[in-house]
All heavy atoms as an XYZ file, in Angstrom:
944
protein
N     -23.249      4.982      3.896
C     -22.152      4.682      4.797
C     -21.055      3.904      4.072
O     -19.905      4.283      4.122
C     -22.689      3.917      6.004
C     -21.634      3.322      6.881
S     -20.888      4.558      7.917
C     -19.884      3.543      8.944
N     -21.410      2.815      3.385
C     -20.419      1.999      2.699
C     -19.663      2.789      1.639
O     -18.486      2.548      1.414
C     -21.066      0.777      2.057
C     -21.545     -0.219      3.086
O     -21.215     -0.125      4.259
N     -22.333     -1.170      2.641
N     -20.363      3.721      0.982
C     -19.742      4.534     -0.054
C     -18.663      5.420      0.557
O     -17.563      5.552      0.016
C     -20.815      5.383     -0.780
C     -20.173      6.340     -1.749
C     -21.806      4.475     -1.489
N     -18.933      6.005      1.713
C     -17.939      6.849      2.380
C     -16.763      6.013      2.868
O     -15.615      6.438      2.771
C     -18.572      7.603      3.548
C     -19.487      8.708      3.114
C     -20.014      9.485      4.297
C     -20.943     10.574      3.804
N     -21.438     11.408      4.899
N     -17.046      4.830      3.394
C     -15.976      3.942      3.864
C     -15.089      3.550      2.685
O     -13.863      3.560      2.787
C     -16.550      2.681      4.553
C     -15.466      1.648      4.816
C     -17.257      3.059      5.847
N     -15.705      3.211      1.558
C     -14.927      2.829      0.381
C     -14.057      3.982     -0.090
O     -12.864      3.818     -0.327
C     -15.830      2.378     -0.764
C     -15.028      2.034     -2.013
C     -15.830      2.061     -3.284
O     -17.044      1.930     -3.261
N     -15.166      2.240     -4.394
N     -14.632      5.160     -0.223
C     -13.898      6.322     -0.715
C     -12.737      6.677      0.212
O     -11.606      6.874     -0.232
C     -14.855      7.505     -0.849
O     -14.164      8.644     -1.286
N     -13.019      6.737      1.492
C     -11.981      7.044      2.477
C     -10.923      5.938      2.506
O      -9.720      6.206      2.568
C     -12.604      7.229      3.859
C     -11.647      7.624      4.973
C     -11.019      8.974      4.683
C     -12.397      7.680      6.301
N     -11.366      4.688      2.423
C     -10.445      3.558      2.417
C      -9.534      3.566      1.201
O      -8.330      3.301      1.314
N     -10.104      3.869      0.024
C      -9.285      3.945     -1.190
C      -8.203      5.010     -1.031
O      -7.030      4.773     -1.311
C     -10.149      4.273     -2.418
C     -10.967      3.096     -2.901
O     -10.534      1.940     -2.710
O     -12.042      3.330     -3.474
N      -8.598      6.173     -0.557
C      -7.636      7.270     -0.389
C      -6.572      6.921      0.653
O      -5.381      7.188      0.453
C      -8.366      8.550     -0.011
C      -9.232      9.081     -1.134
C     -10.065     10.262     -0.680
C     -11.023     10.696     -1.774
N     -11.914     11.775     -1.332
N      -6.990      6.317      1.757
C      -6.033      5.948      2.809
C      -5.058      4.876      2.315
O      -3.856      4.962      2.570
C      -6.777      5.456      4.055
N      -5.566      3.875      1.609
C      -4.702      2.803      1.107
C      -3.702      3.333      0.085
O      -2.536      2.926      0.073
C      -5.542      1.683      0.500
N      -4.136      4.244     -0.761
C      -3.220      4.853     -1.732
C      -2.128      5.624     -0.986
O      -0.941      5.486     -1.283
C      -3.976      5.786     -2.705
C      -4.865      4.963     -3.632
C      -2.995      6.640     -3.513
C      -5.879      5.778     -4.412
N      -2.531      6.414     -0.011
C      -1.555      7.197      0.748
C      -0.563      6.325      1.492
O       0.652      6.569      1.460
N      -1.055      5.285      2.153
C      -0.164      4.392      2.896
C       0.760      3.611      1.963
O       1.937      3.405      2.276
C      -0.983      3.431      3.761
C      -1.691      4.059      4.960
C      -2.658      3.064      5.588
C      -0.692      4.567      5.976
N       0.240      3.191      0.819
C       1.068      2.467     -0.146
C       2.170      3.370     -0.691
O       3.316      2.946     -0.853
C       0.220      1.943     -1.301
O      -0.665      0.967     -0.843
N       1.823      4.613     -0.964
C       2.823      5.554     -1.454
C       3.857      5.876     -0.365
O       5.045      6.027     -0.654
C       2.166      6.840     -1.962
C       1.388      6.661     -3.261
S       2.446      6.157     -4.652
C       2.101      4.422     -4.774
N       3.412      5.947      0.874
C       4.336      6.164      1.984
C       5.337      5.016      2.073
O       6.542      5.228      2.261
C       3.563      6.312      3.298
C       4.381      6.560      4.553
C       5.137      7.877      4.463
C       3.452      6.579      5.769
N       4.852      3.814      1.903
C       5.712      2.631      1.920
C       6.709      2.686      0.757
O       7.901      2.404      0.930
C       4.845      1.379      1.825
S       5.709     -0.138      2.222
N       6.233      3.072     -0.401
C       7.079      3.181     -1.583
C       8.167      4.230     -1.377
O       9.345      3.982     -1.639
C       6.215      3.527     -2.797
C       6.884      3.595     -4.146
C       7.393      2.227     -4.553
C       5.906      4.108     -5.181
N       7.781      5.388     -0.892
C       8.746      6.455     -0.628
C       9.758      6.007      0.422
O      10.966      6.243      0.283
C       8.014      7.748     -0.184
C       8.970      8.755      0.405
C       7.252      8.346     -1.356
N       9.259      5.353      1.452
C      10.143      4.859      2.519
C      11.194      3.914      1.947
O      12.368      3.989      2.285
C       9.307      4.159      3.592
C      10.121      3.513      4.662
N      10.422      2.169      4.636
C      10.696      4.021      5.766
C      11.152      1.884      5.695
N      11.339      2.985      6.396
N      10.781      3.036      1.068
C      11.695      2.030      0.512
C      12.696      2.625     -0.469
O      13.843      2.193     -0.515
C      10.905      0.957     -0.220
S      10.860     -0.576      0.668
N      12.268      3.593     -1.237
C      13.126      4.112     -2.300
C      13.936      5.342     -1.897
O      15.065      5.516     -2.354
C      12.290      4.439     -3.536
C      11.610      3.256     -4.207
C      10.763      3.720     -5.380
C      12.628      2.229     -4.656
N      13.385      6.191     -1.069
C      14.042      7.458     -0.767
C      14.801      7.439      0.554
O      15.857      8.043      0.670
C      13.018      8.611     -0.803
C      12.501      8.754     -2.224
C      13.627      9.905     -0.318
C      11.428      9.781     -2.410
N      14.310      6.730      1.544
C      14.965      6.745      2.847
C      16.419      6.262      2.791
O      17.286      6.915      3.381
C      14.169      5.934      3.870
C      14.663      6.062      5.301
C      14.525      7.496      5.793
C      13.898      5.135      6.203
N      16.740      5.186      2.073
C      18.158      4.796      2.005
C      19.043      5.903      1.431
O      20.143      6.133      1.900
C      18.160      3.570      1.087
C      16.783      3.009      1.232
C      15.882      4.201      1.407
N      18.523      6.610      0.436
C      19.260      7.728     -0.147
C      19.465      8.839      0.885
O      20.561      9.380      1.020
C      18.519      8.266     -1.377
C      19.139      9.507     -1.953
C      20.325      9.430     -2.670
C      18.549     10.748     -1.758
C      20.909     10.577     -3.196
C      19.127     11.890     -2.276
C      20.310     11.810     -3.001
N      18.419      9.165      1.629
C      18.530     10.212      2.655
C      19.525      9.827      3.742
O      20.262     10.680      4.248
C      17.166     10.501      3.275
C      16.165     11.243      2.414
C      14.836     11.391      3.143
C      16.698     12.598      2.014
N      19.553      8.562      4.097
C      20.496      8.108      5.119
C      21.940      8.224      4.645
O      22.839      8.485      5.443
C      20.181      6.678      5.546
C      18.872      6.499      6.320
C      18.604      5.022      6.568
C      18.894      7.262      7.623
N      22.152      8.039      3.342
C      23.496      8.197      2.792
C      23.901      9.667      2.704
O      25.030     10.033      3.004
C      23.577      7.576      1.389
C      23.587      6.070      1.318
C      23.487      5.616     -0.131
C      24.851      5.515      1.951
N      22.969     10.495      2.288
C      23.254     11.911      2.084
C      23.281     12.684      3.404
O      24.062     13.616      3.563
C      22.208     12.531      1.126
C      22.391     14.026      0.966
C      22.284     11.850     -0.220
N      22.445     12.295      4.346
C      22.314     13.023      5.605
C      22.572     12.123      6.811
O      21.699     11.950      7.659
C      20.905     13.627      5.710
C      20.454     14.521      4.566
C      18.973     14.809      4.670
C      21.260     15.800      4.544
N      23.764     11.536      6.906
C      24.019     10.609      8.017
C      23.790     11.203      9.408
O      23.368     10.474     10.305
C      25.475     10.184      7.834
C      26.006     10.920      6.688
C      24.925     11.706      6.046
N      24.024     12.504      9.624
C      23.769     13.027     10.971
C      22.295     12.926     11.386
O      21.978     12.920     12.569
C      24.182     14.491     10.885
C      25.085     14.588      9.712
C      24.646     13.512      8.762
N      21.417     12.832     10.410
C      19.989     12.763     10.714
C      19.466     11.325     10.776
O      18.274     11.101     10.885
C      19.186     13.561      9.678
C      19.494     15.016      9.700
C      20.283     15.581      8.713
C      19.017     15.821     10.724
C      20.591     16.931      8.735
C      19.317     17.168     10.751
C      20.106     17.731      9.757
N      20.356     10.364     10.700
C      19.965      8.946     10.711
C      19.145      8.609     11.953
O      18.196      7.836     11.887
C      21.180      8.049     10.615
N      19.497      9.195     13.083
C      18.753      8.941     14.316
C      17.332      9.466     14.231
O      16.395      8.858     14.742
N      17.163     10.604     13.565
C      15.825     11.171     13.401
C      14.994     10.369     12.409
O      13.777     10.355     12.474
C      15.920     12.628     12.917
C      16.560     13.603     13.889
C      16.707     14.973     13.225
C      15.748     13.707     15.164
N      15.683      9.732     11.493
C      15.000      8.941     10.473
C      14.937      7.478     10.886
O      15.174      6.572     10.114
C      15.718      9.083      9.123
C      15.798     10.503      8.564
C      16.711     10.546      7.357
C      14.425     11.031      8.231
N      14.596      7.238     12.119
C      14.599      5.880     12.679
C      13.522      4.989     12.073
O      13.395      3.838     12.448
C      14.418      5.946     14.189
N      12.777      5.503     11.139
C      11.734      4.699     10.507
C      12.309      3.689      9.521
O      11.577      3.099      8.763
C      10.746      5.618      9.774
C       9.966      6.577     10.648
C       9.103      7.483      9.767
C       9.093      5.827     11.622
N      13.614      3.511      9.536
C      14.230      2.619      8.561
C      14.166      1.152      8.964
O      14.530      0.295      8.193
C      15.691      3.017      8.334
O      16.414      2.846      9.536
N      13.718      0.843     10.146
C      13.692     -0.554     10.563
C      12.460     -1.271     10.018
O      11.556     -0.672      9.464
C      13.784     -0.685     12.086
C      12.583     -0.078     12.798
O      11.718      0.499     12.119
O      12.512     -0.189     14.026
N      12.467     -2.581     10.174
C      11.399     -3.419      9.630
C      10.050     -3.192     10.307
O       9.007     -3.491      9.737
C      11.792     -4.888      9.724
C      12.956     -5.255      8.833
C      12.744     -4.856      7.392
O      11.704     -5.214      6.804
O      13.613     -4.162      6.841
N      10.067     -2.670     11.514
C       8.803     -2.406     12.209
C       7.930     -1.443     11.415
O       6.702     -1.551     11.425
C       9.065     -1.856     13.610
N       8.558     -0.518     10.708
C       7.802      0.436      9.894
C       6.971     -0.299      8.851
O       5.786     -0.022      8.677
C       8.755      1.428      9.229
C       8.058      2.470      8.401
C       7.450      3.552      9.013
C       7.998      2.352      7.029
C       6.801      4.504      8.252
C       7.357      3.301      6.267
C       6.753      4.388      6.879
N       7.591     -1.273      8.162
C       6.873     -2.053      7.153
C       5.746     -2.867      7.790
O       4.659     -2.982      7.223
C       7.828     -2.995      6.411
C       8.660     -2.304      5.404
N       8.212     -2.008      4.147
C       9.926     -1.830      5.469
C       9.156     -1.383      3.474
N      10.212     -1.265      4.270
N       6.016     -3.417      8.934
C       4.995     -4.221      9.601
C       3.793     -3.374      9.996
O       2.647     -3.796      9.812
C       5.600     -4.918     10.815
C       6.612     -5.979     10.433
C       7.432     -6.486     11.604
O       7.150     -6.120     12.761
O       8.385     -7.257     11.343
N       4.035     -2.179     10.530
C       2.927     -1.300     10.918
C       2.133     -0.837      9.707
O       0.896     -0.775      9.752
C       3.432     -0.109     11.726
C       3.739     -0.489     13.136
C       4.977     -0.625     13.709
C       2.794     -0.827     14.159
N       4.855     -1.028     15.004
C       3.522     -1.162     15.319
C       1.405     -0.887     14.206
C       2.913     -1.537     16.501
C       0.799     -1.261     15.391
C       1.545     -1.582     16.514
N       2.819     -0.515      8.621
C       2.101     -0.128      7.407
C       1.266     -1.289      6.880
O       0.128     -1.097      6.442
C       3.076      0.337      6.327
C       3.534      1.772      6.416
C       4.529      2.087      5.303
C       2.384      2.745      6.363
N       1.816     -2.476      6.942
C       1.093     -3.661      6.491
C      -0.163     -3.888      7.328
O      -1.231     -4.181      6.794
C       2.019     -4.876      6.567
C       1.563     -6.146      5.882
C       1.437     -5.916      4.391
C       2.550     -7.256      6.150
N      -0.024     -3.718      8.630
C      -1.169     -3.883      9.538
C      -2.266     -2.869      9.211
O      -3.453     -3.153      9.355
C      -0.712     -3.767     11.008
C       0.094     -5.007     11.389
C      -1.891     -3.572     11.945
C       0.828     -4.889     12.714
N      -1.885     -1.702      8.723
C      -2.874     -0.682      8.358
C      -3.436     -0.916      6.955
O      -4.644     -0.811      6.741
C      -2.251      0.709      8.450
N      -2.567     -1.228      6.001
C      -2.980     -1.315      4.595
C      -3.923     -2.486      4.326
O      -4.913     -2.331      3.605
C      -1.742     -1.399      3.665
C      -2.125     -1.817      2.259
C      -1.025     -0.069      3.620
N      -3.653     -3.639      4.883
C      -4.445     -4.820      4.523
C      -5.918     -4.682      4.919
O      -6.792     -4.855      4.066
C      -3.794     -6.111      5.053
C      -2.540     -6.385      4.230
C      -4.765     -7.286      4.977
C      -1.799     -7.628      4.592
N      -6.241     -4.353      6.171
C      -7.676     -4.235      6.481
C      -8.365     -3.102      5.717
O      -9.504     -3.252      5.281
C      -7.720     -3.980      7.986
C      -6.337     -3.998      8.486
C      -5.408     -4.189      7.348
N      -7.663     -1.992      5.539
C      -8.248     -0.875      4.789
C      -8.518     -1.307      3.353
O      -9.594     -1.034      2.803
C      -7.314      0.355      4.831
C      -7.290      0.943      6.242
C      -7.752      1.403      3.817
C      -6.236      2.015      6.457
N      -7.562     -1.997      2.746
C      -7.728     -2.448      1.362
C      -8.871     -3.447      1.230
O      -9.683     -3.355      0.310
C      -6.432     -3.075      0.844
O      -5.448     -2.094      0.669
N      -8.926     -4.390      2.140
C      -9.988     -5.400      2.075
C     -11.366     -4.740      2.175
O     -12.276     -5.053      1.400
C      -9.786     -6.478      3.166
C     -11.008     -7.364      3.297
C      -8.552     -7.318      2.851
N     -11.517     -3.816      3.103
C     -12.804     -3.130      3.253
C     -13.161     -2.298      2.023
O     -14.254     -2.423      1.466
C     -12.787     -2.218      4.485
C     -13.018     -2.878      5.823
C     -12.813     -1.875      6.957
C     -14.415     -3.457      5.899
N     -12.238     -1.440      1.600
C     -12.534     -0.544      0.476
C     -12.764     -1.316     -0.814
O     -13.722     -1.041     -1.547
C     -11.401      0.460      0.299
N     -11.908     -2.296     -1.093
C     -12.082     -3.070     -2.321
C     -13.324     -3.953     -2.247
O     -14.015     -4.152     -3.252
C     -10.833     -3.908     -2.598
C      -9.564     -3.115     -2.931
C      -8.357     -4.033     -2.986
C      -9.724     -2.340     -4.225
N     -13.628     -4.455     -1.065
C     -14.837     -5.264     -0.893
C     -16.100     -4.457     -1.132
O     -17.003     -4.885     -1.860
N     -16.170     -3.263     -0.524
C     -17.335     -2.401     -0.745
C     -17.421     -1.978     -2.206
O     -18.508     -1.893     -2.780
C     -17.291     -1.161      0.146
C     -17.621     -1.449      1.592
C     -16.915     -0.817      2.609
C     -18.621     -2.326      1.951
C     -17.209     -1.060      3.944
C     -18.926     -2.586      3.278
C     -18.219     -1.948      4.275
N     -16.261     -1.732     -2.823
C     -16.257     -1.368     -4.238
C     -16.759     -2.497     -5.107
O     -17.550     -2.286     -6.025
N     -16.338     -3.709     -4.799
C     -16.769     -4.866     -5.587
C     -18.282     -5.061     -5.535
O     -18.913     -5.380     -6.543
C     -16.060     -6.141     -5.108
C     -16.487     -7.346     -5.892
C     -15.966     -7.574     -7.164
C     -17.427     -8.238     -5.397
C     -16.356     -8.664     -7.909
C     -17.834     -9.330     -6.135
C     -17.301     -9.537     -7.392
O     -17.720    -10.619     -8.126
N     -18.858     -4.822     -4.370
C     -20.310     -4.954     -4.220
C     -21.026     -4.025     -5.203
O     -22.066     -4.375     -5.752
C     -20.743     -4.668     -2.762
C     -22.246     -4.525     -2.642
C     -20.225     -5.761     -1.840
N     -20.439     -2.870     -5.459
C     -21.067     -1.893     -6.354
C     -20.738     -2.139     -7.822
O     -21.615     -2.111     -8.671
C     -20.657     -0.480     -5.962
C     -21.184     -0.084     -4.597
C     -20.793      1.326     -4.232
N     -21.408      2.344     -5.047
C     -22.636      2.826     -4.867
N     -23.386      2.351     -3.904
N     -23.103      3.768     -5.644
N     -19.464     -2.354     -8.155
C     -19.079     -2.393     -9.569
C     -18.739     -3.780    -10.098
O     -18.583     -3.957    -11.293
C     -17.923     -1.431     -9.849
C     -16.706     -1.661     -9.011
N     -15.940     -2.792     -9.068
C     -16.128     -0.858     -8.080
C     -14.934     -2.688     -8.226
N     -15.027     -1.525     -7.601
N     -18.594     -4.772     -9.238
C     -18.370     -6.176     -9.617
C     -17.110     -6.398    -10.468
O     -17.063     -7.309    -11.286
C     -19.576     -6.736    -10.384
C     -20.895     -6.589     -9.666
C     -20.985     -7.513     -8.500
C     -22.392     -7.526     -7.948
N     -22.522     -7.005     -6.624
N     -16.080     -5.580    -10.264
C     -14.838     -5.755    -11.009
C     -13.868     -6.626    -10.213
O     -13.177     -6.145     -9.313
C     -14.185     -4.404    -11.317
O     -12.945     -4.601    -11.963
N     -13.830     -7.902    -10.587
C     -12.918     -8.826     -9.932
C     -11.461     -8.506    -10.222
O     -10.578     -8.789     -9.414
N     -11.198     -7.880    -11.374
C      -9.839     -7.500    -11.725
C      -9.267     -6.497    -10.722
O      -8.121     -6.621    -10.287
C      -9.801     -6.912    -13.141
C      -8.433     -6.477    -13.657
C      -7.480     -7.663    -13.717
C      -8.567     -5.833    -15.017
N     -10.078     -5.534    -10.328
C      -9.638     -4.520     -9.363
C      -9.328     -5.181     -8.022
O      -8.280     -4.931     -7.425
C     -10.710     -3.411     -9.207
C     -10.386     -2.496     -8.043
C     -10.838     -2.618    -10.492
N     -10.222     -6.023     -7.569
C     -10.013     -6.725     -6.292
C      -8.788     -7.633     -6.386
O      -7.954     -7.673     -5.470
C     -11.267     -7.532     -5.889
C     -10.998     -8.363     -4.649
C     -12.442     -6.597     -5.660
N      -8.650     -8.339     -7.501
C      -7.505     -9.219     -7.692
C      -6.176     -8.471     -7.653
O      -5.218     -8.920     -7.015
N      -6.123     -7.313     -8.328
C      -4.898     -6.509     -8.296
C      -4.566     -6.078     -6.872
O      -3.409     -6.117     -6.455
C      -5.048     -5.263     -9.172
C      -4.831     -5.509    -10.632
S      -4.694     -3.981    -11.585
C      -6.310     -3.260    -11.344
N      -5.586     -5.661     -6.141
C      -5.369     -5.236     -4.761
C      -4.873     -6.373     -3.887
O      -3.956     -6.198     -3.080
N      -5.452     -7.550     -4.067
C      -5.030     -8.708     -3.267
C      -3.620     -9.173     -3.626
O      -2.838     -9.543     -2.749
C      -6.029     -9.850     -3.424
C      -7.414     -9.591     -2.821
C      -8.347    -10.761     -3.099
C      -7.323     -9.298     -1.335
N      -3.280     -9.117     -4.898
C      -1.913     -9.463     -5.309
C      -0.933     -8.450     -4.714
O       0.132     -8.817     -4.212
C      -1.782     -9.540     -6.847
C      -0.323     -9.619     -7.283
C      -2.558    -10.730     -7.394
N      -1.297     -7.173     -4.744
C      -0.449     -6.142     -4.152
C      -0.243     -6.366     -2.662
O       0.884     -6.277     -2.156
N      -1.316     -6.690     -1.950
C      -1.205     -6.985     -0.510
C      -0.316     -8.199     -0.274
O       0.508     -8.205      0.645
C      -2.587     -7.214      0.100
S      -3.567     -5.714      0.292
N      -0.478     -9.224     -1.111
C       0.339    -10.435     -0.983
C       1.816    -10.106     -1.188
O       2.678    -10.604     -0.452
C      -0.120    -11.498     -1.994
O      -1.502    -11.790     -1.754
C       0.706    -12.761     -1.881
N       2.114     -9.261     -2.164
C       3.506     -8.883     -2.400
C       4.084     -8.124     -1.205
O       5.254     -8.311     -0.855
C       3.621     -8.046     -3.677
C       3.393     -8.802     -4.984
C       3.369     -7.843     -6.165
C       4.447     -9.873     -5.190
N       3.274     -7.277     -0.570
C       3.758     -6.570      0.622
C       4.012     -7.534      1.776
O       4.967     -7.361      2.535
C       2.775     -5.481      1.045
C       2.688     -4.253      0.149
C       1.723     -3.224      0.748
C       4.047     -3.628     -0.090
N       3.157     -8.544      1.904
C       3.371     -9.554      2.946
C       4.669    -10.308      2.672
O       5.484    -10.522      3.577
C       2.174    -10.532      3.031
C       2.506    -11.733      3.904
C       0.940     -9.814      3.558
N       4.890    -10.684      1.416
C       6.130    -11.387      1.045
C       7.339    -10.505      1.346
O       8.341    -10.973      1.897
C       6.101    -11.807     -0.437
C       5.060    -12.917     -0.646
C       7.481    -12.259     -0.916
C       4.774    -13.233     -2.100
N       7.248     -9.222      1.001
C       8.364     -8.303      1.276
C       8.662     -8.228      2.760
O       9.818     -8.219      3.182
C       8.028     -6.912      0.731
N       7.618     -8.192      3.579
C       7.804     -8.118      5.031
C       8.416     -9.407      5.565
O       9.286     -9.368      6.431
C       6.458     -7.828      5.726
O       5.934     -6.605      5.194
C       6.631     -7.674      7.218
N       7.992    -10.535      5.043
C       8.544    -11.822      5.480
C      10.012    -11.944      5.065
O      10.849    -12.380      5.848
C       7.717    -12.995      4.905
C       6.342    -13.035      5.566
C       8.448    -14.321      5.102
C       5.360    -13.979      4.901
N      10.316    -11.527      3.839
C      11.689    -11.622      3.355
C      12.629    -10.697      4.128
O      13.784    -11.030      4.344
C      11.767    -11.271      1.872
C      11.233    -12.284      0.890
C      11.338    -11.745     -0.526
C      11.987    -13.601      1.005
N      12.112     -9.537      4.508
C      12.962     -8.572      5.182
C      14.122     -8.197      4.298
O      13.969     -7.980      3.104
N      15.278     -8.147      4.873
C      16.467     -7.749      4.113
C      17.185     -8.933      3.493
O      18.322     -8.811      3.056
C      17.399     -6.956      5.022
C      16.788     -5.650      5.468
C      17.712     -4.854      6.367
O      18.893     -5.210      6.480
O      17.236     -3.883      6.953
N      16.521    -10.085      3.430
C      17.145    -11.290      2.866
C      17.292    -11.203      1.353
O      18.074    -11.904      0.760
C      16.332    -12.528      3.236
C      16.336    -12.814      4.716
C      15.440    -13.988      5.031
C      15.318    -14.130      6.536
N      14.240    -15.031      6.913
N      16.502    -10.394      0.731
C      16.600    -10.236     -0.713
C      15.242    -10.056     -1.347
O      14.303    -10.750     -1.014
N      15.155     -9.125     -2.241
C      13.914     -8.904     -2.962
C      12.902     -8.045     -2.241
O      11.831     -7.766     -2.785
N      13.205     -7.606     -1.042
C      12.232     -6.830     -0.268
C      11.816     -5.560     -1.009
O      10.627     -5.270     -1.127
C      12.813     -6.463      1.096
C      11.918     -5.541      1.893
C      12.588     -4.968      3.119
O      13.827     -4.977      3.205
O      11.853     -4.505      3.993
N      12.788     -4.833     -1.519
C      12.472     -3.573     -2.192
C      11.637     -3.824     -3.437
O      10.645     -3.130     -3.673
C      13.761     -2.809     -2.543
O      14.483     -2.561     -1.334
C      13.451     -1.487     -3.219
N      12.007     -4.816     -4.214
C      11.262     -5.130     -5.435
C       9.811     -5.491     -5.115
O       8.879     -4.959     -5.729
C      11.935     -6.281     -6.192
C      11.191     -6.766     -7.439
C      11.147     -5.663     -8.480
C      11.836     -8.015     -7.985
N       9.602     -6.379     -4.140
C       8.243     -6.777     -3.775
C       7.457     -5.606     -3.190
O       6.265     -5.468     -3.440
C       8.266     -7.948     -2.782
C       8.626     -9.257     -3.413
C       9.763     -9.937     -3.015
C       7.839     -9.816     -4.403
C      10.111    -11.150     -3.590
C       8.167    -11.027     -4.985
C       9.311    -11.698     -4.587
N       8.125     -4.763     -2.419
C       7.449     -3.603     -1.840
C       7.026     -2.626     -2.921
O       5.896     -2.119     -2.907
C       8.362     -2.894     -0.814
O       8.674     -3.818      0.229
C       7.691     -1.679     -0.229
N       7.915     -2.347     -3.847
C       7.599     -1.402     -4.930
C       6.447     -1.939     -5.776
O       5.466     -1.234     -6.034
C       8.850     -1.114     -5.795
C       8.485     -0.361     -7.062
C       9.876     -0.337     -4.979
N       6.553     -3.190     -6.203
C       5.486     -3.775     -7.031
C       4.163     -3.841     -6.266
O       3.100     -3.501     -6.813
C       5.882     -5.168     -7.510
C       7.014     -5.237     -8.536
C       7.373     -6.689     -8.836
C       6.627     -4.513     -9.804
N       4.222     -4.271     -5.017
C       3.006     -4.362     -4.213
C       2.358     -3.000     -3.999
O       1.135     -2.853     -4.133
N       3.158     -2.003     -3.697
C       2.633     -0.655     -3.469
C       1.988     -0.083     -4.725
O       0.923      0.532     -4.668
C       3.748      0.280     -2.995
O       4.235     -0.119     -1.747
N       2.642     -0.297     -5.857
C       2.088      0.201     -7.122
C       0.772     -0.507     -7.442
O      -0.213      0.137     -7.836
C       3.109      0.041     -8.261
C       4.259      1.028     -8.052
C       2.462      0.241     -9.624
C       5.449      0.814     -8.969
N       0.730     -1.824     -7.275
C      -0.505     -2.565     -7.553
C      -1.649     -2.143     -6.637
O      -2.786     -1.958     -7.092
C      -0.274     -4.073     -7.416
C       0.195     -4.802     -8.650
C       0.486     -6.259     -8.332
C      -0.828     -4.706     -9.765
N      -1.349     -1.997     -5.354
C      -2.395     -1.571     -4.417
C      -2.897     -0.180     -4.779
O      -4.109      0.063     -4.820
C      -1.880     -1.608     -2.961
C      -1.699     -3.050     -2.506
C      -2.840     -0.870     -2.019
C      -0.995     -3.189     -1.172
N      -1.989      0.716     -5.052
C      -2.394      2.084     -5.400
C      -3.241      2.100     -6.668
O      -4.278      2.761     -6.720
C      -1.169      2.981     -5.584
O      -0.487      3.124     -4.373
N      -2.796      1.359     -7.683
C      -3.557      1.325     -8.932
C      -4.939      0.697     -8.724
O      -5.938      1.200     -9.247
C      -2.783      0.573    -10.020
C      -3.494      0.621    -11.342
C      -3.546      1.799    -12.072
C      -4.141     -0.496    -11.853
C      -4.227      1.869    -13.280
C      -4.815     -0.446    -13.058
C      -4.859      0.742    -13.758
O      -5.541      0.801    -14.957
N      -5.000     -0.375     -7.951
C      -6.290     -1.022     -7.681
C      -7.237     -0.048     -6.985
O      -8.425      0.021     -7.331
C      -6.084     -2.267     -6.825
N      -6.730      0.706     -6.044
C      -7.592      1.652     -5.337
C      -7.963      2.853     -6.213
O      -9.072      3.376     -6.093
C      -6.946      2.100     -4.026
C      -7.064      1.066     -2.959
N      -8.242      0.825     -2.287
C      -6.166      0.178     -2.468
C      -8.046     -0.159     -1.424
N      -6.796     -0.568     -1.518
N      -7.071      3.268     -7.086
C      -7.427      4.328     -8.038
C      -8.550      3.861     -8.955
O      -9.512      4.593     -9.208
C      -6.210      4.745     -8.869
C      -5.190      5.625     -8.176
C      -3.931      5.761     -9.024
C      -5.773      6.993     -7.865
N      -8.440      2.626     -9.449
C      -9.497      2.060    -10.309
C     -10.798      1.885     -9.523
O     -11.878      2.156    -10.026
C      -9.062      0.702    -10.893
C      -7.952      0.782    -11.894
C      -8.342      1.496    -13.188
N      -9.538      0.892    -13.746
C     -10.533      1.590    -14.320
N     -10.469      2.891    -14.416
N     -11.581      0.971    -14.803
N     -10.677      1.405     -8.291
C     -11.845      1.215     -7.438
C     -12.570      2.545     -7.241
O     -13.791      2.627     -7.351
C     -11.406      0.630     -6.089
C     -12.518     -0.013     -5.315
O     -13.316     -0.769     -5.857
N     -12.563      0.257     -4.027
N     -11.803      3.573     -6.966
C     -12.371      4.910     -6.749
C     -13.002      5.434     -8.044
O     -14.106      5.982     -8.024
C     -11.278      5.862     -6.253
C     -11.797      7.219     -5.873
C     -12.497      7.412     -4.687
C     -11.587      8.314     -6.692
C     -12.980      8.655     -4.333
C     -12.060      9.564     -6.344
C     -12.748      9.731     -5.167
O     -13.225     10.968     -4.832
N     -12.320      5.244     -9.171
C     -12.849      5.710    -10.454
C     -14.133      4.966    -10.815
O     -15.103      5.582    -11.280
C     -11.804      5.524    -11.553
N     -14.158      3.657    -10.614
C     -15.370      2.889    -10.901
C     -16.515      3.326     -9.997
O     -17.668      3.396    -10.434
C     -15.107      1.389    -10.742
C     -14.239      0.753    -11.822
C     -13.849     -0.661    -11.429
C     -14.955      0.764    -13.162
N     -16.194      3.636     -8.765
C     -17.212      4.146     -7.837
C     -17.774      5.470     -8.344
O     -18.984      5.688     -8.328
C     -16.609      4.329     -6.436
C     -17.377      5.249     -5.558
N     -18.592      4.907     -5.024
C     -17.122      6.514     -5.159
C     -19.047      5.915     -4.308
N     -18.177      6.911     -4.377
N     -16.899      6.348     -8.797
C     -17.342      7.671     -9.287
C     -18.192      7.513    -10.546
O     -19.151      8.240    -10.746
C     -16.135      8.561     -9.588
C     -15.221      8.804     -8.397
C     -15.754      9.778     -7.426
N     -15.716     11.094     -8.014
C     -16.279     12.136     -7.459
N     -16.882     12.025     -6.321
N     -16.236     13.307     -8.049
N     -17.824      6.569    -11.431
C     -18.571      6.359    -12.669
C     -19.877      5.615    -12.442
O     -20.755      5.620    -13.281
C     -17.716      5.585    -13.687
C     -16.561      6.402    -14.188
O     -16.599      7.630    -14.180
N     -15.509      5.728    -14.604
N     -19.991      4.952    -11.296
C     -21.186      4.180    -10.985
C     -22.383      5.072    -10.740
O     -23.511      4.694    -10.972
C     -20.908      3.292     -9.751
C     -21.985      2.288     -9.487
C     -22.073      1.138    -10.240
C     -22.920      2.507     -8.478
C     -23.069      0.203    -10.005
C     -23.913      1.584     -8.237
C     -23.995      0.431     -8.995
N     -22.132      6.278    -10.245
C     -23.234      7.196     -9.923
C     -23.869      7.742    -11.162
O     -23.436      8.105    -12.098
C     -22.738      8.348     -9.039
C     -22.528      7.888     -7.639
N     -21.277      7.587     -7.175
C     -23.380      7.657     -6.633
C     -21.368      7.211     -5.919
N     -22.639      7.244     -5.569
C-alpha cells in the first residue's frame, strides 16, 4: 500500500509542480498574445497558487515520507521540503515581488526531489 501511495504521490506532485511552473511562466505570455481569451484563462489569480499549494504539500509530505522510510535519503526529503517552503513563500509574497522566482525554484526542487524519490524507490527493489 505505502509503495503505491509513494509512487502515485511522486507522480502527482511532479505533475502539480509542473502545472504551477507552466502557469507562472506561460500564462502571462498567453494573456498578452491572446487578450480576448483572458476571461477563459481566469486561472491567473492568486487562488490558483493557493489551491495548488494545498494539493502539493500533503502529497509531497506523504510521498517523500514513505520514500524516506524505504531509502533513508534525507537529501531527497530536504530538497522537497525546501521546494515546498519556496512555494509557500511565493504564495505569501503574491505579486509583491519575487513570486515567479520562488515559484519556479520551488517547483523545480519539488519535481527533482520526487523524481529522485521515485528513482530510489525503483532501485530499492
